[in-house]
N, CA, C and O atoms as a GROMACS GRO file, in nm:
protein
  308
    1UNK      N    1  10.150   6.144  22.143
    1UNK     CA    2  10.141   6.164  22.032
    1UNK      C    3  10.003   6.159  21.903
    1UNK      O    4   9.977   6.053  21.846
    2UNK      N    5   9.935   6.278  21.876
    2UNK     CA    6   9.825   6.212  21.815
    2UNK      C    7   9.876   6.262  21.639
    2UNK      O    8   9.957   6.348  21.604
    3UNK      N    9   9.815   6.193  21.579
    3UNK     CA   10   9.848   6.201  21.411
    3UNK      C   11   9.690   6.245  21.374
    3UNK      O   12   9.589   6.258  21.442
    4UNK      N   13   9.718   6.259  21.236
    4UNK     CA   14   9.640   6.331  21.143
    4UNK      C   15   9.482   6.258  21.140
    4UNK      O   16   9.373   6.314  21.151
    5UNK      N   17   9.521   6.089  21.116
    5UNK     CA   18   9.398   6.001  21.075
    5UNK      C   19   9.296   5.960  21.255
    5UNK      O   20   9.199   5.887  21.275
    6UNK      N   21   9.352   6.016  21.318
    6UNK     CA   22   9.322   5.996  21.473
    6UNK      C   23   9.206   6.174  21.485
    6UNK      O   24   9.153   6.188  21.595
    7UNK      N   25   9.184   6.265  21.402
    7UNK     CA   26   9.128   6.303  21.418
    7UNK      C   27   8.970   6.291  21.394
    7UNK      O   28   8.937   6.216  21.302
    8UNK      N   29   8.880   6.347  21.456
    8UNK     CA   30   8.740   6.377  21.453
    8UNK      C   31   8.648   6.442  21.347
    8UNK      O   32   8.712   6.533  21.296
    9UNK      N   33   8.570   6.435  21.313
    9UNK     CA   34   8.490   6.552  21.227
    9UNK      C   35   8.514   6.704  21.291
    9UNK      O   36   8.518   6.714  21.413
   10UNK      N   37   8.522   6.769  21.245
   10UNK     CA   38   8.532   6.907  21.259
   10UNK      C   39   8.621   6.952  21.360
   10UNK      O   40   8.629   7.059  21.421
   11UNK      N   41   8.706   6.815  21.363
   11UNK     CA   42   8.855   6.901  21.471
   11UNK      C   43   8.910   7.006  21.423
   11UNK      O   44   8.884   7.028  21.305
   12UNK      N   45   8.981   7.081  21.479
   12UNK     CA   46   9.080   7.175  21.438
   12UNK      C   47   9.226   7.174  21.499
   12UNK      O   48   9.238   7.239  21.604
   13UNK      N   49   9.328   7.117  21.455
   13UNK     CA   50   9.457   7.107  21.464
   13UNK      C   51   9.575   7.179  21.423
   13UNK      O   52   9.573   7.271  21.341
   14UNK      N   53   9.689   7.130  21.488
   14UNK     CA   54   9.826   7.246  21.391
   14UNK      C   55   9.919   7.136  21.408
   14UNK      O   56   9.940   7.073  21.512
   15UNK      N   57   9.974   7.121  21.288
   15UNK     CA   58  10.081   7.049  21.229
   15UNK      C   59  10.165   7.093  21.348
   15UNK      O   60  10.170   7.208  21.391
   16UNK      N   61  10.253   6.950  21.414
   16UNK     CA   62  10.376   6.952  21.446
   16UNK      C   63  10.481   6.908  21.385
   16UNK      O   64  10.579   6.978  21.358
   17UNK      N   65  10.466   6.784  21.357
   17UNK     CA   66  10.557   6.772  21.231
   17UNK      C   67  10.549   6.642  21.144
   17UNK      O   68  10.470   6.557  21.187
   18UNK      N   69  10.622   6.608  21.021
   18UNK     CA   70  10.590   6.486  20.914
   18UNK      C   71  10.693   6.402  20.943
   18UNK      O   72  10.810   6.440  20.952
   19UNK      N   73  10.641   6.241  20.963
   19UNK     CA   74  10.711   6.185  20.974
   19UNK      C   75  10.721   6.097  20.789
   19UNK      O   76  10.666   6.133  20.685
   20UNK      N   77  10.787   6.013  20.808
   20UNK     CA   78  10.772   5.860  20.676
   20UNK      C   79  10.906   5.934  20.607
   20UNK      O   80  10.974   6.035  20.626
   21UNK      N   81  10.898   5.791  20.490
   21UNK     CA   82  10.986   5.832  20.389
   21UNK      C   83  10.989   5.941  20.307
   21UNK      O   84  10.885   6.003  20.285
   22UNK      N   85  11.109   5.978  20.250
   22UNK     CA   86  11.113   6.122  20.188
   22UNK      C   87  11.033   6.127  20.099
   22UNK      O   88  10.984   6.239  20.084
   23UNK      N   89  10.992   6.031  20.018
   23UNK     CA   90  10.880   6.071  19.921
   23UNK      C   91  10.732   6.083  19.998
   23UNK      O   92  10.677   6.191  19.978
   24UNK      N   93  10.681   6.017  20.057
   24UNK     CA   94  10.554   6.057  20.101
   24UNK      C   95  10.610   6.164  20.222
   24UNK      O   96  10.501   6.193  20.271
   25UNK      N   97  10.698   6.232  20.292
   25UNK     CA   98  10.710   6.364  20.353
   25UNK      C   99  10.744   6.474  20.265
   25UNK      O  100  10.759   6.588  20.308
   26UNK      N  101  10.756   6.442  20.134
   26UNK     CA  102  10.768   6.567  20.033
   26UNK      C  103  10.653   6.590  19.985
   26UNK      O  104  10.630   6.710  19.974
   27UNK      N  105  10.533   6.490  19.938
   27UNK     CA  106  10.424   6.505  19.911
   27UNK      C  107  10.352   6.553  19.994
   27UNK      O  108  10.271   6.633  19.946
   28UNK      N  109  10.345   6.534  20.132
   28UNK     CA  110  10.292   6.598  20.233
   28UNK      C  111  10.340   6.728  20.252
   28UNK      O  112  10.257   6.809  20.294
   29UNK      N  113  10.463   6.770  20.231
   29UNK     CA  114  10.460   6.872  20.281
   29UNK      C  115  10.432   6.996  20.151
   29UNK      O  116  10.396   7.112  20.170
   30UNK      N  117  10.462   6.930  20.017
   30UNK     CA  118  10.384   6.995  19.923
   30UNK      C  119  10.232   7.024  19.915
   30UNK      O  120  10.177   7.116  19.855
   31UNK      N  121  10.184   6.939  19.978
   31UNK     CA  122  10.009   6.952  19.965
   31UNK      C  123  10.003   7.088  20.078
   31UNK      O  124   9.894   7.146  20.074
   32UNK      N  125  10.072   7.127  20.146
   32UNK     CA  126  10.058   7.208  20.278
   32UNK      C  127  10.058   7.184  20.424
   32UNK      O  128  10.040   7.269  20.511
   33UNK      N  129  10.081   7.057  20.438
   33UNK     CA  130  10.094   6.991  20.571
   33UNK      C  131  10.252   7.037  20.651
   33UNK      O  132  10.333   6.948  20.675
   34UNK      N  133  10.285   7.188  20.688
   34UNK     CA  134  10.364   7.230  20.729
   34UNK      C  135  10.373   7.268  20.858
   34UNK      O  136  10.275   7.320  20.912
   35UNK      N  137  10.473   7.250  20.918
   35UNK     CA  138  10.464   7.281  21.053
   35UNK      C  139  10.384   7.384  21.121
   35UNK      O  140  10.377   7.480  21.044
   36UNK      N  141  10.336   7.402  21.206
   36UNK     CA  142  10.241   7.547  21.257
   36UNK      C  143  10.103   7.569  21.168
   36UNK      O  144  10.016   7.647  21.205
   37UNK      N  145  10.094   7.501  21.062
   37UNK     CA  146   9.954   7.502  20.994
   37UNK      C  147   9.832   7.461  21.058
   37UNK      O  148   9.808   7.367  21.134
   38UNK      N  149   9.769   7.541  21.014
   38UNK     CA  150   9.608   7.468  21.090
   38UNK      C  151   9.539   7.378  21.000
   38UNK      O  152   9.519   7.407  20.882
   39UNK      N  153   9.509   7.287  21.045
   39UNK     CA  154   9.409   7.149  20.979
   39UNK      C  155   9.279   7.135  21.078
   39UNK      O  156   9.276   7.148  21.200
   40UNK      N  157   9.155   7.102  20.974
   40UNK     CA  158   9.037   7.088  21.020
   40UNK      C  159   8.988   6.963  20.928
   40UNK      O  160   9.034   6.940  20.817
   41UNK      N  161   8.893   6.890  20.989
   41UNK     CA  162   8.893   6.756  20.956
   41UNK      C  163   8.761   6.785  20.899
   41UNK      O  164   8.668   6.798  20.979
   42UNK      N  165   8.730   6.801  20.740
   42UNK     CA  166   8.575   6.811  20.692
   42UNK      C  167   8.487   6.688  20.657
   42UNK      O  168   8.365   6.686  20.646
   43UNK      N  169   8.558   6.605  20.644
   43UNK     CA  170   8.474   6.480  20.579
   43UNK      C  171   8.564   6.333  20.630
   43UNK      O  172   8.686   6.317  20.617
   44UNK      N  173   8.470   6.238  20.687
   44UNK     CA  174   8.505   6.123  20.691
   44UNK      C  175   8.396   6.048  20.618
   44UNK      O  176   8.274   6.059  20.617
   45UNK      N  177   8.494   5.953  20.549
   45UNK     CA  178   8.416   5.836  20.453
   45UNK      C  179   8.333   5.778  20.494
   45UNK      O  180   8.323   5.820  20.610
   46UNK      N  181   8.237   5.680  20.475
   46UNK     CA  182   8.149   5.581  20.546
   46UNK      C  183   8.244   5.467  20.603
   46UNK      O  184   8.208   5.402  20.702
   47UNK      N  185   8.355   5.446  20.544
   47UNK     CA  186   8.441   5.326  20.594
   47UNK      C  187   8.558   5.404  20.732
   47UNK      O  188   8.625   5.348  20.819
   48UNK      N  189   8.548   5.496  20.712
   48UNK     CA  190   8.626   5.594  20.778
   48UNK      C  191   8.757   5.591  20.713
   48UNK      O  192   8.856   5.590  20.786
   49UNK      N  193   8.772   5.590  20.573
   49UNK     CA  194   8.914   5.556  20.544
   49UNK      C  195   8.894   5.623  20.367
   49UNK      O  196   8.882   5.529  20.288
   50UNK      N  197   8.890   5.725  20.317
   50UNK     CA  198   8.960   5.828  20.337
   50UNK      C  199   8.900   5.958  20.449
   50UNK      O  200   8.785   5.976  20.489
   51UNK      N  201   8.993   6.014  20.471
   51UNK     CA  202   8.904   6.147  20.571
   51UNK      C  203   8.937   6.277  20.456
   51UNK      O  204   9.003   6.251  20.354
   52UNK      N  205   8.902   6.371  20.474
   52UNK     CA  206   8.929   6.505  20.393
   52UNK      C  207   8.948   6.614  20.496
   52UNK      O  208   8.868   6.635  20.587
   53UNK      N  209   9.061   6.682  20.476
   53UNK     CA  210   9.134   6.795  20.599
   53UNK      C  211   9.098   6.898  20.490
   53UNK      O  212   9.067   6.880  20.373
   54UNK      N  213   9.111   7.015  20.564
   54UNK     CA  214   9.097   7.153  20.493
   54UNK      C  215   9.255   7.207  20.540
   54UNK      O  216   9.275   7.203  20.661
   55UNK      N  217   9.336   7.243  20.478
   55UNK     CA  218   9.456   7.280  20.499
   55UNK      C  219   9.498   7.421  20.413
   55UNK      O  220   9.521   7.407  20.292
   56UNK      N  221   9.507   7.532  20.462
   56UNK     CA  222   9.574   7.640  20.349
   56UNK      C  223   9.464   7.668  20.263
   56UNK      O  224   9.495   7.688  20.146
   57UNK      N  225   9.351   7.676  20.289
   57UNK     CA  226   9.212   7.695  20.215
   57UNK      C  227   9.192   7.608  20.086
   57UNK      O  228   9.139   7.650  19.983
   58UNK      N  229   9.244   7.470  20.105
   58UNK     CA  230   9.249   7.353  20.039
   58UNK      C  231   9.164   7.243  20.112
   58UNK      O  232   9.176   7.220  20.232
   59UNK      N  233   9.076   7.177  20.028
   59UNK     CA  234   9.065   7.032  20.069
   59UNK      C  235   9.119   6.969  20.006
   59UNK      O  236   9.141   6.988  19.886
   60UNK      N  237   9.169   6.840  20.097
   60UNK     CA  238   9.261   6.732  20.057
   60UNK      C  239   9.202   6.600  20.142
   60UNK      O  240   9.181   6.595  20.264
   61UNK      N  241   9.183   6.496  20.044
   61UNK     CA  242   9.135   6.406  20.076
   61UNK      C  243   9.287   6.258  20.101
   61UNK      O  244   9.348   6.209  20.006
   62UNK      N  245   9.310   6.224  20.238
   62UNK     CA  246   9.426   6.136  20.258
   62UNK      C  247   9.382   6.003  20.298
   62UNK      O  248   9.269   6.002  20.346
   63UNK      N  249   9.454   5.862  20.290
   63UNK     CA  250   9.410   5.773  20.335
   63UNK      C  251   9.484   5.777  20.484
   63UNK      O  252   9.560   5.865  20.526
   64UNK      N  253   9.449   5.679  20.538
   64UNK     CA  254   9.460   5.675  20.699
   64UNK      C  255   9.613   5.634  20.710
   64UNK      O  256   9.676   5.665  20.811
   65UNK      N  257   9.682   5.557  20.593
   65UNK     CA  258   9.821   5.525  20.578
   65UNK      C  259   9.893   5.644  20.584
   65UNK      O  260   9.982   5.667  20.666
   66UNK      N  261   9.845   5.735  20.480
   66UNK     CA  262   9.951   5.857  20.521
   66UNK      C  263   9.904   5.978  20.585
   66UNK      O  264   9.960   6.085  20.560
   67UNK      N  265   9.795   5.969  20.674
   67UNK     CA  266   9.774   6.077  20.718
   67UNK      C  267   9.857   6.038  20.874
   67UNK      O  268   9.898   6.122  20.955
   68UNK      N  269   9.865   5.937  20.882
   68UNK     CA  270   9.928   5.858  20.991
   68UNK      C  271  10.106   5.937  21.047
   68UNK      O  272  10.162   5.951  21.156
   69UNK      N  273  10.141   5.969  20.907
   69UNK     CA  274  10.275   6.041  20.916
   69UNK      C  275  10.270   6.197  20.951
   69UNK      O  276  10.367   6.273  20.952
   70UNK      N  277  10.140   6.229  20.978
   70UNK     CA  278  10.168   6.398  21.049
   70UNK      C  279  10.113   6.422  21.169
   70UNK      O  280   9.993   6.432  21.192
   71UNK      N  281  10.217   6.434  21.260
   71UNK     CA  282  10.191   6.454  21.393
   71UNK      C  283  10.117   6.578  21.399
   71UNK      O  284  10.152   6.666  21.321
   72UNK      N  285   9.987   6.608  21.506
   72UNK     CA  286   9.942   6.721  21.514
   72UNK      C  287   9.911   6.730  21.666
   72UNK      O  288   9.929   6.634  21.742
   73UNK      N  289   9.865   6.845  21.702
   73UNK     CA  290   9.877   6.866  21.850
   73UNK      C  291   9.692   7.005  21.819
   73UNK      O  292   9.658   7.069  21.720
   74UNK      N  293   9.625   6.990  21.964
   74UNK     CA  294   9.505   7.084  21.967
   74UNK      C  295   9.558   7.216  22.014
   74UNK      O  296   9.481   7.307  22.043
   75UNK      N  297   9.683   7.228  22.022
   75UNK     CA  298   9.765   7.350  22.079
   75UNK      C  299   9.797   7.455  21.976
   75UNK      O  300   9.855   7.415  21.876
   76UNK      N  301   9.773   7.566  21.983
   76UNK     CA  302   9.857   7.650  21.828
   76UNK      C  303   9.988   7.629  21.923
   76UNK      O  304  10.021   7.631  22.042
   77UNK      N  305  10.040   7.609  21.794
   77UNK     CA  306  10.229   7.588  21.746
   77UNK      C  307  10.288   7.777  21.790
   77UNK      O  308  10.406   7.810  21.774
   0.00000   0.00000   0.00000
């Protein structure tokens, strides 16, 4: 299983599933991290946390602790 926080710069993946408590899960879904959606890692901060991801035309920065709740794959869903 690969999660969003394991992505390298310019990697492109697809969301498979969202995990975590309901508050975090709802927030990630509201931000556009829905199964089947394509995500690109566009920026990694100097200390590697947070990272910025482009999803559905928006750039969103997530801390690693939150990005670990998003399961992704390099394969198309």
